[in-house]
Backbone as numpy.savetxt, mean C-alpha at the origin, in Angstrom:
# Nx Ny Nz CAx CAy CAz Cx Cy Cz
-8.84 -24.96 7.13 -9.65 -23.85 6.65 -9.77 -23.95 5.13
-10.97 -23.74 4.65 -11.20 -23.81 3.22 -10.42 -22.72 2.50
-10.03 -23.03 1.25 -9.28 -22.07 0.44 -10.05 -20.77 0.25
-11.35 -20.86 0.00 -12.16 -19.66 -0.22 -12.26 -18.82 1.05
-12.38 -19.46 2.20 -12.44 -18.75 3.47 -11.13 -18.03 3.74
-10.02 -18.69 3.44 -8.71 -18.09 3.63 -8.53 -16.88 2.70
-8.95 -17.02 1.45 -8.87 -15.90 0.50 -9.73 -14.73 0.96
-10.92 -15.01 1.46 -11.79 -13.95 1.94 -11.16 -13.22 3.12
-10.62 -13.98 4.06 -9.96 -13.37 5.23 -8.76 -12.53 4.79
-7.97 -13.03 3.85 -6.80 -12.30 3.36 -7.22 -11.04 2.63
-8.27 -11.12 1.84 -8.76 -9.97 1.09 -9.29 -8.89 2.03
-10.07 -9.29 3.01 -10.63 -8.33 3.96 -9.52 -7.72 4.83
-8.55 -8.53 5.24 -7.42 -8.01 6.02 -6.63 -6.98 5.22
-6.40 -7.28 3.94 -5.68 -6.33 3.08 -6.49 -5.05 2.91
-7.78 -5.20 2.69 -8.64 -4.01 2.55 -8.61 -3.17 3.82
-8.69 -3.81 4.98 -8.63 -3.09 6.25 -7.29 -2.40 6.45
-6.21 -3.08 6.08 -4.88 -2.49 6.20 -4.74 -1.26 5.30
-5.28 -1.34 4.09 -5.24 -0.20 3.18 -6.06 0.98 3.71
-7.23 0.68 4.25 -8.07 1.74 4.81 -7.34 2.41 5.98
-6.76 1.60 6.87 -6.00 2.15 7.99 -4.82 3.00 7.51
-4.09 2.48 6.52 -2.95 3.24 5.99 -3.42 4.55 5.36
-4.54 4.49 4.65 -5.07 5.71 4.04 -5.46 6.75 5.07
-6.10 6.31 6.14 -6.47 7.23 7.22 -5.21 7.81 7.85
-4.19 6.98 8.02 -2.95 7.48 8.63 -2.24 8.48 7.71
-2.39 8.33 6.39 -1.85 9.31 5.45 -2.47 10.69 5.70
-3.74 10.69 6.04 -4.48 11.93 6.19 -4.41 12.51 7.60
-3.81 11.78 8.53 -3.83 12.25 9.91 -2.49 12.06 10.61
-2.40 11.09 11.50 -1.28 10.98 12.44 0.07 10.61 11.83
0.12 10.03 10.65 1.41 9.60 10.07 1.77 10.40 8.83
1.14 11.53 8.65 1.35 12.32 7.43 2.82 12.69 7.24
3.46 13.13 8.29 4.87 13.53 8.21 5.74 12.33 7.83
5.44 11.19 8.40 6.22 9.98 8.10 6.10 9.61 6.62
4.90 9.69 6.08 4.70 9.34 4.68 5.41 10.30 3.73
5.58 11.56 4.14 6.29 12.50 3.28 7.72 12.04 3.01
8.31 11.29 3.94 9.68 10.79 3.77 9.78 9.81 2.60
8.65 9.25 2.19 8.66 8.26 1.13 8.39 8.85 -0.25
8.02 10.12 -0.31 7.71 10.72 -1.61 9.03 11.08 -2.31
9.26 10.49 -3.48 10.49 10.81 -4.21 10.55 12.30 -4.60
11.75 12.84 -4.67 11.92 14.25 -5.02 11.44 14.57 -6.43
11.43 13.58 -7.33 11.05 13.83 -8.71 9.54 13.91 -8.94
8.73 13.58 -7.92 7.27 13.68 -8.08 6.92 15.16 -8.26
6.15 15.50 -9.30 5.92 16.92 -9.62 4.89 17.62 -8.73
4.41 16.98 -7.71 3.46 17.58 -6.78 4.15 17.89 -5.46
3.53 18.73 -4.65 4.02 18.96 -3.30 3.96 17.63 -2.54
4.94 17.38 -1.69 4.98 16.11 -0.95 3.70 15.89 -0.15
3.21 16.93 0.51 2.00 16.78 1.31 0.80 16.45 0.45
0.69 17.08 -0.72 -0.42 16.77 -1.63 -0.34 15.31 -2.09
0.86 14.86 -2.39 1.04 13.47 -2.82 0.58 12.51 -1.72
0.93 12.82 -0.49 0.52 11.97 0.65 -1.00 11.97 0.79
-1.62 13.12 0.65 -3.08 13.20 0.76 -3.75 12.41 -0.36
-3.30 12.62 -1.58 -3.92 11.91 -2.71 -3.74 10.39 -2.59
-2.55 9.98 -2.18 -2.34 8.53 -2.05 -3.15 7.96 -0.89
-3.36 8.76 0.16 -4.22 8.31 1.26 -5.66 8.11 0.82
-6.17 9.05 0.05 -7.52 8.91 -0.48 -7.62 7.68 -1.38
-6.60 7.48 -2.21 -6.59 6.30 -3.09 -6.56 5.01 -2.27
-5.80 4.99 -1.18 -5.73 3.78 -0.36 -7.06 3.48 0.32
-7.74 4.51 0.80 -9.05 4.29 1.42 -10.03 3.73 0.40
-10.05 4.33 -0.79 -10.95 3.86 -1.84 -10.60 2.43 -2.27
-9.32 2.17 -2.44 -8.88 0.85 -2.88 -9.15 -0.20 -1.80
-8.87 0.14 -0.56 -9.13 -0.80 0.54 -10.61 -1.13 0.66
-11.46 -0.11 0.51 -12.90 -0.33 0.55 -13.34 -1.22 -0.61
-12.79 -0.97 -1.79 -13.15 -1.77 -2.97 -12.71 -3.22 -2.80
-11.52 -3.43 -2.28 -11.05 -4.82 -2.09 -11.94 -5.55 -1.10
-12.26 -4.89 0.00 -13.05 -5.54 1.04 -14.50 -5.78 0.62
-15.05 -4.89 -0.20 -16.49 -4.94 -0.48 -16.87 -5.34 -1.90
-15.91 -5.53 -2.77 -16.22 -5.82 -4.18 -17.01 -7.12 -4.32
-18.02 -7.09 -5.18 -18.73 -8.34 -5.48 -17.79 -9.31 -6.20
-18.10 -10.58 -6.15 -17.22 -11.61 -6.71 -16.80 -11.32 -8.15
-17.73 -10.84 -8.96 -17.41 -10.59 -10.37 -16.36 -9.50 -10.56
-16.24 -8.59 -9.60 -15.32 -7.46 -9.73 -14.01 -7.64 -8.96
-13.88 -8.69 -8.19 -12.72 -8.85 -7.31 -11.40 -8.94 -8.06
-11.37 -9.65 -9.17 -10.11 -9.79 -9.90 -9.62 -8.45 -10.43
-10.52 -7.65 -10.97 -10.09 -6.35 -11.50 -9.65 -5.42 -10.37
-10.34 -5.47 -9.23 -9.93 -4.67 -8.08 -8.56 -5.14 -7.58
-8.35 -6.45 -7.57 -7.05 -6.99 -7.18 -5.94 -6.54 -8.12
-6.26 -6.48 -9.41 -5.28 -5.98 -10.38 -4.92 -4.52 -10.10
-5.94 -3.71 -9.80 -5.68 -2.30 -9.47 -4.82 -2.18 -8.21
-5.11 -3.01 -7.21 -4.32 -2.97 -5.98 -2.87 -3.37 -6.25
-2.68 -4.41 -7.05 -1.31 -4.84 -7.39 -0.59 -3.73 -8.15
-1.29 -3.07 -9.07 -0.69 -1.93 -9.79 -0.38 -0.77 -8.84
-1.26 -0.51 -7.89 -1.02 0.56 -6.92 0.24 0.26 -6.11
0.35 -0.96 -5.60 1.54 -1.32 -4.82 2.81 -1.22 -5.65
2.70 -1.51 -6.93 3.84 -1.36 -7.83 4.15 0.12 -8.06
3.10 0.93 -8.22 3.29 2.36 -8.49 3.91 3.11 -7.32
3.64 2.69 -6.10 4.20 3.40 -4.94 5.56 2.85 -4.52
6.01 1.79 -5.17 7.31 1.21 -4.84 8.47 2.21 -4.97
8.46 3.12 -5.96 9.54 4.12 -6.00 9.66 4.93 -4.72
8.56 5.08 -3.99 8.63 5.77 -2.70 9.47 5.01 -1.70
9.34 3.69 -1.70 10.17 2.87 -0.82 11.63 2.93 -1.24
11.85 2.96 -2.55 13.23 3.07 -3.05 13.82 4.42 -2.65
13.01 5.50 -2.77 13.48 6.84 -2.40 13.83 6.90 -0.91
13.03 6.23 -0.10 13.32 6.21 1.33 14.65 5.50 1.59
14.88 4.40 0.89 16.12 3.64 1.05 17.33 4.41 0.53
17.24 4.89 -0.71 18.41 5.55 -1.31 18.69 6.92 -0.70
17.64 7.57 -0.17 17.81 8.87 0.46 18.13 8.78 1.94
18.20 7.54 2.44 18.50 7.31 3.86 17.54 8.08 4.76
16.25 8.04 4.40 15.22 8.77 5.14 14.59 7.87 6.18
14.63 8.31 7.42 14.04 7.54 8.51 12.56 7.88 8.65
11.73 6.84 8.70 10.30 6.98 8.94 9.76 5.61 9.30
8.75 5.58 10.11 8.09 4.34 10.52 9.05 3.37 11.21
10.03 3.88 11.91 10.99 3.03 12.59 12.05 2.46 11.67
12.00 2.80 10.41 13.00 2.34 9.46 14.17 3.32 9.49
15.01 3.16 10.49 16.07 4.15 10.73 17.47 3.64 10.42
17.54 2.51 9.73 18.83 2.00 9.24 18.64 1.54 7.80
19.74 1.49 7.07 19.65 1.01 5.68 19.16 -0.43 5.63
19.53 -1.24 6.61 19.09 -2.63 6.63 17.57 -2.72 6.77
17.02 -1.93 7.67 15.56 -1.94 7.85 14.85 -1.40 6.61
15.39 -0.33 6.04 14.78 0.24 4.83 14.86 -0.75 3.67
15.96 -1.50 3.57 16.09 -2.51 2.53 15.08 -3.64 2.76
14.92 -4.04 4.02 13.93 -5.07 4.33 12.53 -4.67 3.91
12.22 -3.39 4.04 10.92 -2.89 3.60 10.74 -3.04 2.10
11.82 -2.88 1.35 11.74 -3.08 -0.10 11.29 -4.49 -0.44
11.73 -5.45 0.35 11.38 -6.85 0.07 9.92 -7.16 0.38
9.28 -6.34 1.20 7.88 -6.57 1.55 6.92 -6.13 0.45
7.32 -5.20 -0.39 6.42 -4.69 -1.42 5.95 -5.78 -2.40
6.83 -6.66 -2.87 6.34 -7.75 -3.72 5.34 -8.66 -3.01
5.45 -8.78 -1.70 4.49 -9.56 -0.92 3.11 -8.91 -1.01
3.07 -7.58 -0.92 1.80 -6.88 -1.04 1.18 -7.06 -2.43
2.00 -7.00 -3.45 1.52 -7.22 -4.82 0.93 -8.63 -4.93
1.66 -9.60 -4.45 1.18 -11.00 -4.48 -0.09 -11.16 -3.68
-0.14 -10.58 -2.48 -1.31 -10.65 -1.60 -2.55 -10.09 -2.29
-2.41 -8.93 -2.91 -3.54 -8.32 -3.62 -4.01 -9.22 -4.76
-3.07 -9.76 -5.48 -3.41 -10.59 -6.63 -4.02 -11.92 -6.20
-3.37 -12.58 -5.28 -3.79 -13.92 -4.86 -5.14 -13.93 -4.12
-5.37 -12.92 -3.30 -6.60 -12.93 -2.50 -7.84 -12.54 -3.29
-7.67 -12.13 -4.52 -8.82 -11.71 -5.34 -9.07 -12.63 -6.53
-8.32 -13.71 -6.63 -8.47 -14.65 -7.74 -9.48 -15.73 -7.42
-10.13 -16.24 -8.46 -11.09 -17.35 -8.30 -10.36 -18.64 -8.04
């Protein structure tokens, strides 16, 4: 498979995953996502989940549909977004909060290791 075809598939898959995650923030997984909101966030947990869901839908759409000239900047925003929400994963781990089947410290720790993969995926799939 050509490198460009692979990047396109990876970019569209990431965009689709973000859109799905955003929709789940606003609907069936809202309670689960509240477990990831750190206590120090100055907004209500539910509001934070809603706002981040809207951001994920917008970001996923932008990644999937951005013209070639804009893909790198959109990828940078996605990488920054994945970095910005990482404290939520840390809060879930340190607070021993079960959500999304992450019901042990080992599973929650494993989830921490996946976040850098998302940052890399966003960055790599949007580069020339």
